[in-house]
N, CA, C and O of each residue as an XYZ file, in Angstrom:
972
protein
N      69.098    338.950      3.517
C      69.071    337.545      4.139
C      68.260    337.304      4.963
O      67.929    338.121      5.822
N      67.758    336.073      4.856
C      66.758    335.721      5.418
C      66.889    336.003      7.257
O      67.811    336.317      8.009
N      65.562    335.720      7.411
C      65.186    335.978      9.089
C      64.576    335.248      9.789
O      63.351    335.376      9.776
N      65.308    334.002     10.840
C      65.119    333.130     11.577
C      64.338    333.098     12.985
O      64.957    333.490     13.975
N      63.167    332.703     13.111
C      62.931    332.610     14.887
C      63.689    331.297     15.488
O      64.071    330.379     14.762
N      63.793    331.312     16.347
C      64.756    330.317     17.936
C      63.625    330.360     18.543
O      63.192    331.445     18.931
N      62.929    329.193     18.743
C      62.327    329.087     19.928
C      63.515    328.243     21.170
O      64.186    327.218     21.052
N      63.389    329.072     22.138
C      64.198    327.999     23.134
C      63.734    327.465     24.130
O      62.556    327.532     24.478
N      64.734    326.802     24.765
C      64.277    325.893     25.831
C      65.463    325.736     26.561
O      66.369    325.196     25.926
N      65.714    326.058     27.726
C      66.537    326.272     28.706
C      66.427    324.796     29.499
O      65.305    324.298     29.592
N      67.562    324.105     30.062
C      66.928    323.193     30.524
C      68.046    322.987     31.944
O      69.270    322.857     31.948
N      67.043    323.020     33.102
C      67.715    322.883     34.645
C      67.141    321.747     34.922
O      65.987    321.555     34.539
N      68.130    320.375     35.943
C      67.290    319.195     36.152
C      66.494    318.712     35.247
O      65.553    318.065     35.705
N      66.538    318.786     34.358
C      65.569    317.810     33.403
C      64.744    318.504     33.242
O      63.806    317.913     32.708
N      64.513    319.705     33.451
C      62.875    320.239     33.103
C      63.565    321.836     32.442
O      64.617    322.471     32.509
N      62.396    321.932     31.888
C      62.280    323.518     31.325
C      62.286    324.374     31.921
O      61.327    324.419     32.690
N      63.243    325.533     31.999
C      62.720    326.839     33.332
C      63.294    327.696     32.551
O      63.941    327.320     31.573
N      63.133    329.045     32.885
C      63.813    330.559     32.662
C      64.486    331.176     33.368
O      64.041    330.898     34.482
N      65.522    332.049     33.532
C      66.126    332.083     34.639
C      65.967    333.596     34.387
O      65.872    334.001     33.229
N      65.936    334.438     35.427
C      65.779    336.087     35.059
C      67.000    336.579     35.378
O      67.488    336.185     36.438
N      67.924    337.743     34.369
C      69.121    337.964     34.098
C      70.171    336.716     34.673
O      70.937    336.873     35.623
N      70.002    335.218     33.738
C      71.078    334.475     33.811
C      70.887    333.725     35.527
O      71.468    332.640     35.556
N      70.374    334.000     36.566
C      70.358    334.147     37.521
C      69.973    332.669     38.580
O      69.121    332.948     39.423
N      70.265    331.807     38.614
C      69.833    330.641     38.866
C      68.932    330.356     40.115
O      68.262    329.346     40.328
N      69.052    331.337     40.796
C      68.172    331.791     42.459
C      67.117    332.255     42.106
O      66.239    332.407     42.956
N      66.830    332.698     40.456
C      65.528    333.269     40.059
C      65.150    332.023     38.707
O      65.525    332.040     37.534
N      64.384    331.138     39.347
C      64.368    329.984     37.983
C      62.340    329.904     38.163
O      61.693    329.707     39.191
N      61.930    330.101     37.006
C      60.456    329.553     36.597
C      60.929    328.389     36.296
O      62.096    328.220     35.941
N      59.897    327.283     36.429
C      59.546    326.038     35.360
C      58.239    325.643     34.753
O      57.194    325.335     35.327
N      58.495    325.712     33.531
C      57.843    325.979     33.007
C      57.020    324.105     31.926
O      56.030    323.907     31.223
N      57.868    323.466     32.293
C      57.716    322.390     31.724
C      58.521    321.165     32.419
O      59.690    321.447     32.681
N      58.077    319.772     32.785
C      58.934    318.751     32.682
C      59.254    318.003     32.373
O      59.597    316.910     32.823
N      59.161    318.887     30.696
C      59.603    317.749     29.659
C      60.290    319.003     28.821
O      59.774    320.108     28.653
N      61.704    318.518     28.293
C      61.932    319.388     27.206
C      61.327    318.861     26.078
O      60.408    319.243     25.354
N      62.008    317.956     26.092
C      61.201    317.244     24.670
C      59.839    317.119     24.603
O      59.605    317.110     23.395
N      59.095    317.045     25.028
C      57.731    317.484     24.795
C      57.496    319.146     24.485
O      56.812    319.598     23.567
N      58.098    319.773     25.297
C      58.606    321.749     24.239
C      59.227    321.800     23.302
O      59.312    322.821     22.619
N      59.886    320.574     23.009
C      60.703    320.888     21.367
C      59.690    320.534     20.191
O      59.652    321.071     19.084
N      58.842    319.465     20.696
C      57.905    318.394     20.035
C      57.209    319.896     20.011
O      57.576    320.582     19.057
N      56.353    320.450     20.824
C      55.300    321.839     20.511
C      55.496    322.365     19.758
O      54.686    322.760     18.920
N      57.221    322.654     19.806
C      57.629    323.884     18.992
C      57.701    323.504     17.563
O      57.189    324.205     16.690
N      58.065    322.865     17.420
C      58.153    321.864     15.964
C      57.041    321.310     15.191
O      57.166    321.012     14.004
N      55.599    321.123     16.067
C      54.510    321.355     15.241
C      53.679    322.621     15.132
O      52.536    322.785     14.705
N      54.543    323.451     15.623
C      53.635    325.141     15.557
C      54.603    325.847     14.316
O      54.516    327.007     13.914
N      55.789    324.516     13.718
C      56.204    325.203     12.593
C      57.314    325.628     12.273
O      57.780    326.101     11.236
N      57.944    325.283     13.892
C      59.898    325.933     13.912
C      60.896    325.552     13.120
O      60.758    324.338     12.968
N      61.645    325.854     12.649
C      62.654    325.075     11.631
C      63.684    324.888     12.087
O      64.500    324.108     11.597
N      63.885    325.623     13.214
C      65.173    325.638     14.540
C      64.739    325.524     16.052
O      63.897    326.414     16.166
N      64.835    325.066     16.943
C      65.294    325.148     18.377
C      66.485    324.843     18.651
O      67.337    323.976     18.458
N      66.133    326.678     19.615
C      67.508    327.093     20.361
C      67.393    326.268     21.603
O      66.494    326.587     22.380
N      68.296    325.081     21.965
C      68.218    324.758     22.977
C      69.441    324.496     24.361
O      70.305    323.626     24.253
N      69.333    325.360     25.572
C      70.652    325.347     26.401
C      70.474    324.423     27.558
O      69.357    324.238     28.042
N      71.924    323.632     28.174
C      71.581    323.222     28.743
C      72.588    323.849     30.377
O      73.768    324.170     30.516
N      71.458    323.794     31.325
C      71.855    325.711     31.593
C      72.716    324.684     33.109
O      73.658    325.341     33.551
N      72.602    323.870     33.556
C      73.293    322.558     34.711
C      74.739    322.285     33.943
O      75.754    322.070     34.606
N      74.752    322.307     32.702
C      76.122    322.233     31.656
C      77.367    323.455     31.478
O      78.585    323.543     31.633
N      76.262    324.280     31.066
C      76.985    325.322     31.851
C      77.640    326.130     33.160
O      78.752    326.655     33.220
N      76.886    326.082     33.912
C      77.439    325.817     35.379
C      78.871    324.859     35.981
O      79.812    325.167     36.714
N      78.472    323.519     35.235
C      79.204    322.473     35.555
C      80.709    322.165     34.831
O      81.785    321.711     35.220
N      80.072    322.756     33.349
C      81.375    323.080     32.727
C      81.592    321.773     32.124
O      82.710    321.359     31.820
N      80.535    321.145     31.959
C      80.271    319.520     31.318
C      79.092    319.249     30.642
O      78.403    320.252     30.828
N      78.506    318.511     30.005
C      77.088    317.753     29.414
C      76.578    317.631     30.242
O      77.385    317.277     31.102
N      74.904    317.740     30.934
C      74.375    317.309     31.756
C      72.920    316.670     31.353
O      72.326    315.726     31.874
N      72.546    317.505     30.245
C      71.150    317.443     29.973
C      71.030    317.456     27.843
O      70.227    317.952     27.053
N      72.325    316.615     27.691
C      72.445    315.955     26.369
C      71.473    315.374     25.859
O      71.196    315.628     24.687
N      70.774    314.531     26.529
C      69.939    313.397     26.267
C      69.069    313.521     25.050
O      68.858    312.841     24.045
N      68.526    314.993     25.685
C      66.835    315.754     25.506
C      67.105    316.460     23.991
O      66.348    316.787     23.077
N      68.352    316.521     24.159
C      69.141    317.843     22.704
C      68.746    316.697     21.554
O      67.773    316.680     20.800
N      70.016    315.602     21.707
C      70.119    314.379     20.561
C      68.383    313.706     20.262
O      67.981    313.348     19.155
N      67.510    313.665     21.646
C      66.491    312.910     20.497
C      65.739    314.105     19.724
O      65.754    313.953     18.502
N      65.127    315.187     20.152
C      64.823    316.255     19.627
C      65.642    316.322     18.247
O      65.036    315.982     17.230
N      67.309    316.839     18.118
C      67.743    316.231     16.339
C      67.064    315.296     15.882
O      66.484    315.501     14.816
N      66.953    314.230     16.418
C      66.961    313.010     15.669
C      65.614    312.680     15.048
O      65.366    312.252     13.921
N      64.379    313.142     16.589
C      63.215    312.593     15.855
C      62.401    313.460     15.628
O      61.356    312.954     15.220
N      62.339    315.147     15.725
C      61.578    315.754     15.592
C      61.347    316.565     14.424
O      60.398    317.333     14.267
N      62.513    316.284     13.423
C      62.797    317.143     12.162
C      62.774    318.283     11.895
O      62.260    318.748     10.878
N      63.440    319.033     12.944
C      64.096    320.548     12.787
C      65.664    320.737     13.309
O      66.232    320.110     14.204
N      66.055    321.538     12.672
C      67.356    321.942     13.257
C      67.626    321.944     14.513
O      66.624    322.233     15.166
N      68.529    321.752     15.134
C      68.939    322.160     16.754
C      70.194    322.842     17.055
O      71.184    322.195     16.712
N      70.425    323.975     17.603
C      71.498    324.114     18.083
C      71.464    324.373     19.459
O      70.437    324.834     19.958
N      72.486    324.128     20.156
C      73.037    323.826     21.553
C      74.167    324.391     22.550
O      75.329    324.007     22.684
N      73.568    325.276     23.117
C      75.094    325.673     23.817
C      74.750    325.268     25.275
O      73.676    324.893     25.746
N      75.893    325.438     25.825
C      75.918    325.048     27.253
C      76.645    323.656     28.098
O      76.213    322.517     28.270
N      77.902    324.305     28.513
C      78.723    322.915     28.686
C      79.641    322.423     27.399
O      80.663    321.770     27.608
N      79.383    322.638     26.567
C      80.874    322.527     25.681
C      82.255    323.403     26.091
O      82.455    324.615     26.008
N      83.244    322.171     26.629
C      84.326    322.339     26.452
C      84.884    321.905     26.057
O      85.898    322.047     26.740
N      85.187    321.102     24.985
C      85.992    319.682     24.673
C      85.345    319.624     23.062
O      84.226    319.870     22.610
N      86.823    319.103     22.358
C      86.239    319.121     21.196
C      85.310    317.351     21.170
O      84.532    316.902     20.328
N      85.720    316.865     22.191
C      84.739    315.436     22.726
C      83.392    315.709     22.440
O      82.658    314.992     21.760
N      83.090    316.771     22.981
C      81.470    317.942     23.128
C      80.989    318.218     22.228
O      79.774    318.356     22.085
N      82.137    318.419     21.104
C      81.550    319.352     20.164
C      81.144    318.075     19.243
O      80.042    317.901     18.722
N      82.194    317.283     19.162
C      81.675    315.935     17.443
C      80.659    315.037     18.363
O      79.845    314.421     17.676
N      80.512    314.794     20.068
C      79.195    314.159     20.174
C      77.925    314.707     20.033
O      76.954    313.954     19.948
N      77.799    315.906     19.996
C      76.385    316.843     19.307
C      76.857    316.353     18.036
O      76.506    315.223     17.696
N      77.821    317.240     17.064
C      77.188    316.977     16.183
C      76.884    315.075     15.243
O      75.892    314.796     14.569
N      77.715    314.417     15.448
C      77.540    313.076     15.666
C      76.299    312.603     15.696
O      75.907    311.586     15.125
N      75.626    313.387     16.409
C      74.137    312.572     16.948
C      73.229    313.535     15.890
O      72.010    313.443     16.031
N      73.791    314.566     14.711
C      72.560    314.999     14.614
C      72.371    316.570     14.764
O      71.857    317.184     13.830
N      72.840    317.350     16.109
C      72.771    318.531     16.155
C      73.165    319.258     15.110
O      74.277    318.895     14.725
N      72.547    320.450     14.271
C      73.097    320.898     13.594
C      74.483    321.906     13.785
O      75.422    321.972     12.991
N      74.327    322.699     15.121
C      75.040    323.927     15.324
C      75.424    323.427     17.073
O      74.823    322.585     17.741
N      76.142    323.936     17.317
C      76.720    323.591     18.921
C      77.115    325.273     19.082
O      77.167    326.037     18.118
N      77.288    325.535     20.013
C      77.598    327.039     20.683
C      78.477    326.921     21.308
O      78.492    325.931     22.039
N      79.693    327.898     21.339
C      80.816    327.618     22.151
C      80.547    329.304     22.913
O      80.026    330.236     22.299
N      80.952    329.363     24.094
C      81.029    330.548     24.641
C      81.683    330.805     25.728
O      82.360    331.827     25.615
N      81.798    330.016     27.288
C      83.022    331.054     27.526
C      84.318    330.445     27.822
O      85.140    330.799     28.667
N      84.389    329.149     26.719
C      85.519    328.953     26.218
C      86.523    329.742     25.299
O      87.741    329.585     25.213
N      85.502    330.859     24.464
C      86.179    331.709     24.036
C      87.191    332.817     24.924
O      88.119    333.540     24.563
N      86.665    332.625     25.993
C      87.465    333.448     26.950
C      88.590    332.488     27.080
O      89.637    332.546     26.435
N      88.430    332.030     27.540
C      89.264    330.652     29.012
C      90.545    330.507     28.247
O      91.730    330.741     28.482
N      89.764    329.974     27.117
C      90.478    329.227     25.440
C      91.226    330.134     24.146
O      92.270    329.898     23.538
N      90.753    330.675     24.077
C      90.933    331.324     22.276
C      91.443    330.479     21.243
O      90.798    329.991     20.315
N      92.356    330.383     21.428
C      93.477    328.974     20.363
C      92.586    327.978     20.430
O      92.404    327.692     19.247
N      91.937    327.294     21.062
C      91.206    326.248     21.347
C      89.645    326.578     20.219
O      89.104    326.156     19.197
N      89.524    327.398     21.064
C      87.843    328.002     20.183
C      88.437    328.036     18.689
O      88.289    327.157     17.840
N      89.065    329.113     18.569
C      89.756    329.014     16.816
C      90.094    328.297     16.175
O      90.186    328.456     14.958
N      90.393    327.260     16.802
C      90.789    325.913     15.963
C      89.566    325.036     15.576
O      89.481    324.329     14.571
N      88.658    325.201     16.525
C      87.362    324.419     16.888
C      86.386    325.322     14.961
O      85.951    324.864     13.905
N      86.506    326.447     15.479
C      85.904    326.740     14.529
C      86.440    327.037     12.830
O      85.652    327.524     12.018
N      88.000    326.637     12.416
C      88.165    326.372     11.479
C      88.507    325.251     10.816
O      89.070    325.058      9.738
N      87.734    324.013     12.283
C      87.546    322.570     11.530
C      86.006    322.364     11.375
O      85.525    321.606     10.533
N      85.394    322.981     12.112
C      84.015    322.467     12.299
C      83.243    323.572     11.231
O      82.234    323.188     10.639
N      83.692    324.765     11.047
C      82.702    325.835      9.930
C      82.057    326.321     10.724
O      82.230    326.751     11.864
N      80.905    326.192      9.741
C      79.675    327.060     10.247
C      78.208    325.888     11.308
O      77.001    326.112     11.397
N      79.105    324.618     11.971
C      78.829    324.088     12.996
C      78.517    324.400     14.119
O      77.703    324.114     14.997
N      79.835    325.451     13.784
C      80.130    326.179     15.555
C      79.527    327.719     15.307
O      79.620    328.437     14.311
N      78.968    327.919     16.408
C      78.272    329.447     16.407
C      78.940    330.075     17.487
O      78.937    329.298     18.442
N      79.561    331.232     17.779
C      80.284    331.472     19.185
C      78.965    332.553     19.861
O      78.391    333.497     19.318
N      78.852    332.168     20.768
C      77.425    333.023     22.008
C      78.542    334.292     22.772
O      79.378    334.449     23.662
N      78.081    334.733     22.070
C      78.541    336.392     23.299
C      77.331    336.945     24.211
O      76.407    337.633     23.779
N      77.498    336.515     25.579
C      76.470    336.816     25.818
C      77.661    338.257     27.150
O      78.746    338.135     27.717
N      76.871    339.137     27.093
C      77.269    340.280     27.649
C      76.842    341.466     28.897
O      75.690    341.876     28.758
N      77.370    341.882     29.719
C      76.550    342.051     30.777
C      77.412    343.761     30.838
O      78.641    343.826     30.802
N      76.784    344.655     30.904
C      77.346    346.352     30.711
C      78.092    346.601     29.020
O      78.470    347.710     28.644
N      78.204    345.149     28.037
C      79.211    345.747     26.873
C      80.351    344.908     27.321
O      81.269    344.911     26.501
N      80.626    343.979     28.696
C      81.547    342.812     28.871
C      80.992    341.702     29.041
O      80.025    341.343     29.712
N      81.882    341.053     28.190
C      81.372    339.106     28.391
C      81.300    338.787     29.233
O      82.085    339.334     30.008
N      80.624    337.982     29.701
C      79.749    337.331     30.957
C      80.626    336.074     30.385
O      81.078    336.065     29.240
N      80.815    334.985     31.355
C      81.282    333.634     31.191
C      80.694    332.786     32.042
O      79.881    333.177     32.878
N      81.023    331.643     31.918
C      80.799    330.249     32.604
C      79.048    330.421     33.414
O      78.817    330.276     34.614
N      78.109    330.735     32.411
C      76.376    330.484     33.109
C      76.086    332.242     33.455
O      75.077    332.434     34.134
N      76.817    333.408     33.080
C      76.989    334.048     33.345
C      77.451    334.583     35.447
O      77.236    335.597     36.111
N      77.991    333.503     35.688
C      78.424    333.782     36.586
C      79.491    335.123     37.144
O      79.351    335.881     38.104
N      80.651    335.029     36.037
C      81.257    336.331     35.920
C      81.336    336.784     34.649
O      80.982    336.303     33.573
N      82.027    338.110     35.062
C      82.419    338.645     33.943
C      83.894    338.842     33.303
O      84.766    338.732     34.165
N      84.241    339.027     32.386
C      85.437    339.192     31.877
C      85.834    340.507     31.918
O      85.242    341.383     32.548
N      87.262    340.728     30.966
C      87.312    342.556     30.930
C      87.364    342.216     28.970
O      87.979    342.940     28.188
N      86.928    341.539     28.749
C      86.892    341.205     27.029
C      85.288    342.579     26.643
O      84.382    342.621     27.474
N      85.237    343.301     25.660
C      84.461    343.682     24.923
C      84.039    342.885     24.335
O      84.615    342.151     23.532
N      82.347    342.914     24.818
C      81.627    341.764     23.184
C      82.258    342.048     21.972
O      82.783    341.200     21.251
N      82.177    343.775     21.658
C      82.750    344.053     20.277
C      84.046    343.201     19.559
O      84.237    342.507     18.560
N      84.901    343.781     20.880
C      86.156    342.959     20.570
C      86.356    341.872     20.066
O      86.983    341.555     19.055
N      85.417    340.891     21.310
C      85.729    339.086     21.153
C      85.205    339.028     19.657
O      86.002    338.569     18.838
N      84.141    339.379     19.267
C      83.336    339.546     18.018
C      84.354    339.999     16.953
O      84.548    339.105     16.129
N      84.871    340.817     16.788
C      85.391    341.245     15.624
C      86.766    339.999     15.486
O      87.109    339.408     14.461
N      87.308    339.883     16.763
C      88.956    338.685     17.086
C      88.097    337.247     16.077
O      88.665    336.698     15.133
N      86.580    336.846     16.593
C      86.386    335.405     16.183
C      85.850    335.590     14.739
O      85.911    334.588     14.026
N      85.402    336.575     14.274
C      84.611    336.866     12.637
C      86.013    337.005     11.879
O      86.130    336.720     10.687
N      87.113    337.490     12.709
C      88.799    337.990     11.465
C      88.903    336.062     11.510
O      88.991    335.558     10.390
N      88.890    334.928     12.884
C      88.811    333.698     12.328
C      88.050    332.953     11.794
O      88.356    331.763     11.871
N      87.023    333.237     11.192
C      86.052    332.147     10.534
C      85.060    332.152     11.258
O      84.276    331.551     10.524
N      84.306    332.465     12.475
C      82.951    332.763     12.637
C      82.282    332.983     11.696
O      82.771    333.754     10.870
N      81.238    332.554     11.486
C      79.874    332.903     10.422
C      79.044    333.228     10.965
O      78.273    334.093     10.551
N      78.886    332.360     12.584
C      77.469    333.264     13.196
C      78.085    333.183     14.704
O      78.856    332.447     15.319
N      77.141    334.614     15.007
C      77.318    334.611     16.380
C      75.729    334.838     17.244
O      74.652    335.170     16.748
N      75.982    334.595     18.354
C      74.530    334.393     19.143
C      74.853    335.665     20.696
O      75.539    335.691     21.718
N      74.262    336.180     20.275
C      74.283    337.894     21.262
C      73.509    337.917     22.284
O      72.460    338.419     21.880
N      73.398    337.623     23.564
C      72.573    338.305     24.521
C      73.327    338.948     25.301
O      74.470    338.694     25.680
N      72.359    340.150     25.627
C      71.993    341.135     26.610
C      71.587    340.870     27.763
O      70.431    341.157     28.076
N      72.402    340.296     28.602
C      72.212    339.915     30.148
C      70.898    341.116     30.494
O      69.688    341.034     30.706
N      71.578    341.863     30.438
C      69.897    343.148     31.487
C      69.178    343.103     30.803
O      68.269    343.831     31.203
N      68.753    342.360     29.242
C      67.018    342.230     29.079
C      66.893    341.093     29.013
O      65.920    340.859     28.296
N      67.513    339.874     29.501
C      67.427    338.550     29.652
C      66.009    337.867     30.521
O      65.851    337.827     31.741
N      65.368    337.521     29.776
C      63.709    337.177     30.978
C      63.030    338.636     31.627
O      62.514    338.832     32.728
N      63.243    339.511     30.535
C      62.933    341.345     31.899
C      61.686    341.137     30.986
O      60.663    341.163     31.670
N      61.409    340.909     29.456
C      59.837    341.242     28.430
C      60.364    342.917     28.844
O      59.600    343.561     29.563
N      61.501    343.493     28.432
C      61.552    344.516     28.269
C      62.457    345.660     26.958
O      63.160    346.670     26.961
N      61.847    344.664     25.947
C      62.544    344.280     24.148
C      64.142    344.622     24.405
O      64.667    345.226     25.340
N      64.802    343.923     23.058
C      66.166    343.463     22.726
C      66.823    344.847     23.096
O      66.331    345.961     23.272
N      68.018    344.405     23.146
C      69.172    345.757     22.622
C      69.572    345.695     21.458
O      70.496    345.106     20.898
N      68.495    346.608     21.036
C      69.050    346.765     19.047
C      70.382    347.266     18.991
O      71.350    346.800     18.390
N      70.307    348.109     19.582
C      72.048    348.942     19.521
C      72.865    348.034     19.504
O      73.513    348.010     18.458
N      73.178    347.074     20.407
C      74.277    346.249     20.918
C      74.087    345.246     19.511
O      75.071    345.053     18.798
N      72.666    344.584     19.148
C      72.586    343.599     18.331
C      73.217    344.244     17.151
O      74.132    343.597     16.643
N      72.891    345.477     16.567
C      73.604    346.011     15.015
C      75.015    346.167     15.226
O      75.779    345.767     14.347
N      75.587    346.835     16.552
C      76.504    347.288     16.598
C      77.435    345.740     16.178
O      78.227    345.418     15.292
N      76.883    345.147     17.231
C      78.115    343.421     16.904
C      77.737    343.001     15.165
O      78.700    342.793     14.426
N      76.888    342.938     14.823
C      76.570    342.614     13.487
C      77.573    343.631     12.486
O      78.492    343.224     11.775
N      77.335    344.392     12.569
C      78.282    345.895     12.127
C      79.835    345.645     12.468
O      80.654    345.604     11.550
N      80.197    345.487     13.739
C      81.696    345.262     13.479
C      82.079    343.781     12.853
O      83.185    343.725     12.317
N      81.663    343.150     12.858
C      81.539    341.060     12.456
C      81.321    340.775     11.242
O      81.755    339.831     10.581
N      80.225    342.115     10.779
C      79.963    342.122      9.434
C      79.361    340.129      8.565
O      79.448    339.662      7.430
N      78.751    339.527     10.052
C      78.500    338.252      9.920
C      77.292    337.908     10.540
O      76.839    339.032     10.754
N      76.400    337.061     11.007
C      75.201    336.987     11.204
C      75.261    336.747     12.633
O      75.763    335.824     13.274
N      74.292    338.358     13.176
C      74.219    337.738     14.524
C      72.690    337.876     14.893
O      71.922    338.819     14.704
N      72.479    336.598     15.500
C      70.950    336.662     15.949
C      71.372    336.537     17.555
O      72.252    335.973     18.204
N      69.992    337.571     17.864
C      69.610    337.841     18.717
C      69.104    337.465     20.307
O      68.544    336.409     20.013
N      68.971    337.544     21.294
C      68.795    336.496     22.235
C      68.722    337.856     23.645
O      69.565    338.671     24.019
N      67.099    337.523     24.171
C      67.156    338.299     24.798
C      66.390    339.953     24.999
O      66.924    341.020     24.696
N      64.884    339.744     25.647
C      64.111    340.893     25.850
C      62.802    340.886     24.778
O      61.914    341.719     24.959
N      62.733    340.213     23.992
C      61.617    339.874     23.347
C      60.519    339.839     23.672
O      60.317    338.713     24.128
N      59.445    340.560     23.724
C      58.241    340.676     24.837
C      57.654    340.978     23.582
O      56.702    340.239     23.832
N      57.332    341.485     22.257
C      56.180    340.920     21.824
C      56.467    341.271     20.114
O      57.504    341.781     19.689
N      54.994    340.763     19.073
C      56.126    340.831     17.832
C      56.502    341.900     17.021
O      57.181    341.962     15.996
N      55.810    342.880     17.820
C      56.827    344.350     17.495
C      58.249    344.515     17.432
O      59.001    344.978     16.574
N      58.455    343.916     18.796
C      60.103    343.332     18.800
C      60.894    342.757     17.750
O      61.965    343.096     17.246
N      59.900    341.557     17.489
C      60.569    340.731     15.956
C      60.677    341.600     15.065
O      61.628    341.493     14.292
N      59.812    342.622     14.924
C      60.109    342.960     13.446
C      60.706    344.296     13.683
O      61.184    344.775     12.655
N      60.806    344.964     14.638
C      62.019    345.597     14.700
C      63.641    345.460     14.302
O      64.407    346.264     13.772
N      63.841    344.004     14.819
C      65.404    342.947     14.957
C      65.041    342.667     13.209
O      65.966    342.972     12.456
N      63.780    342.120     12.560
C      64.148    341.984     11.139
C      64.320    343.182     10.059
O      64.784    343.034      8.928
N      63.971    344.099     10.483
C      63.862    345.041      9.354
C      66.005    345.531      9.384
O      66.420    346.148      8.402
N      67.022    345.171     10.522
C      68.100    345.365     10.490
C      68.335    343.549      9.278
O      69.453    343.315      8.820
N      67.661    342.994      9.114
C      68.120    341.666      8.541
C      69.087    341.780      7.316
O      69.954    340.943      7.063
N      68.898    342.653      6.749
C      70.261    343.242      5.345
C      71.390    343.797      6.161
O      72.280    344.072      5.356
N      71.803    344.114      7.475
C      72.361    344.640      8.003
C      73.402    343.607      8.677
O      74.560    343.831      9.030
N      72.687    342.456      8.751
C      73.395    341.217      9.286
C      72.835    340.483     10.918
O      73.377    339.704     11.701
N      71.327    341.283     10.906
C      71.101    340.109     12.116
C      69.806    339.476     11.654
O      68.686    339.652     11.175
N      70.708    338.621     12.116
C      69.696    336.983     10.722
C      68.759    336.246     12.009
O      69.025    335.065     12.234
N      67.976    336.723     12.622
C      67.336    336.155     13.835
C      67.069    336.267     15.289
O      67.575    337.219     15.884
N      66.488    335.588     15.805
C      66.369    335.936     17.232
C      65.729    334.624     17.630
O      65.218    333.771     16.904
N      65.897    334.656     19.197
C      65.830    333.561     19.715
C      64.664    334.185     20.961
O      64.987    335.229     21.529
N      63.795    333.745     21.210
C      62.331    333.871     21.651
C      62.347    332.762     23.089
O      62.566    331.563     22.917
N      62.125    333.255     24.290
C      61.702    332.213     25.005
C      60.556    333.013     26.326
O      59.335    332.860     26.366
N      61.131    333.585     26.990
C      60.152    333.703     28.303
C      59.175    334.771     27.256
O      58.389    334.925     28.190
N      58.715    335.407     26.428
C      57.392    335.721     25.479
C      56.713    334.460     25.626
O      55.654    334.337     26.241
N      57.351    333.498     25.040
C      56.433    332.528     24.937
C      55.932    331.453     25.407
O      55.177    330.657     24.848
N      56.584    331.425     26.990
C      55.689    330.275     27.997
C      54.920    331.228     28.659
O      53.841    330.931     29.170
N      55.528    332.682     28.700
C      53.689    333.564     29.148
C      53.378    334.255     28.256
O      53.418    335.483     28.335
N      52.922    333.479     27.001
C      51.652    333.273     26.350
C      51.504    334.907     25.292
O      50.576    335.180     24.531
N      53.009    335.948     25.655
C      52.602    336.899     24.580
C      51.990    337.148     23.596
O      51.271    338.120     23.365
N      52.322    336.000     22.757
C      52.243    335.602     21.440
C      52.354    334.255     21.081
O      52.704    333.590     22.056
N      52.191    333.569     20.039
C      52.187    332.133     19.615
C      53.293    332.314     18.913
O      53.685    333.385     18.449
N      53.971    330.935     18.804
C      55.253    331.004     17.996
C      54.392    331.243     16.591
O      54.813    332.038     15.751
N      53.332    330.605     16.423
C      52.984    330.197     14.947
C      53.061    331.840     14.569
O      53.679    332.221     13.575
N      52.456    332.645     15.354
C      51.970    334.405     14.896
C      53.263    334.983     14.609
O      53.449    335.742     13.658
N      54.472    334.504     15.713
C      56.004    335.553     15.268
C      56.291    334.536     14.140
O      57.503    334.705     14.273
N      56.209    333.448     12.951
C      56.469    332.424     12.063
C      55.838    333.377     11.275
O      56.325    333.782     10.219
N      54.881    333.720     11.688
C      53.835    333.917     10.396
C      54.115    335.317     10.274
O      54.016    335.625      9.086
N      54.503    336.558     11.179
C      54.532    338.024     10.835
C      56.217    337.735     10.122
O      56.516    338.353      9.100
N      56.991    336.992     10.613
C      58.475    337.224     10.376
C      59.340    336.610      9.620
O      60.471    336.949      9.270
N      58.578    335.464      9.345
C      59.423    334.274      8.263
C      58.764    334.489      6.986
O      59.601    334.425      6.085
N      57.331    334.771      6.460
C      56.348    334.521      5.560
C      57.214    335.538      4.643
O      56.838    335.814      3.504
């Protein structure tokens, strides 16, 4: 199985930001234009870009979608988007505007029947985002923690036909402390599907460690703060793990 890198653009108030462990009160602004940031990643060779509408995740509706659609239409890369996707109309809005993959998250807990229906209808164009705090699924922009274990949710949706999971360990997100490799591997083992790791990547060594398990379902990594803090360049990372 190939291993894909997903440089991340988290959007809030029309700017590129990073939150520390999902905390909206601990925000750092890294750029005034999500589109300029996306173009920079595309110019460095990214094949995919991971975009998150943080306002949408919190408000439960699309807020920064114009940047996503512009990137999908103009940069020649595949774009996946999460945050604020609650209805089929939201999904169709993105897919009809050339976004490659739509990530559903909170709705898998609040309305699992609908989430499963969307997976069956749109197939690989839907990814399930599982954000976990101490092994339990967090929802609504990580503000709430459910009583559902991440692996149990993964198993249920894999059985329903989900092909791609994006796993974020909130404890590591934005901390540059290394990914939760054990949890990522466990989800891949339980679902037997592709799992993209998110949160904690701080070095090229972290990416190499994740790639070692690509044959076991660890299909890629989302990189955010490490790029913004210049721990390494996207070009260096692509050369290291996608060659």
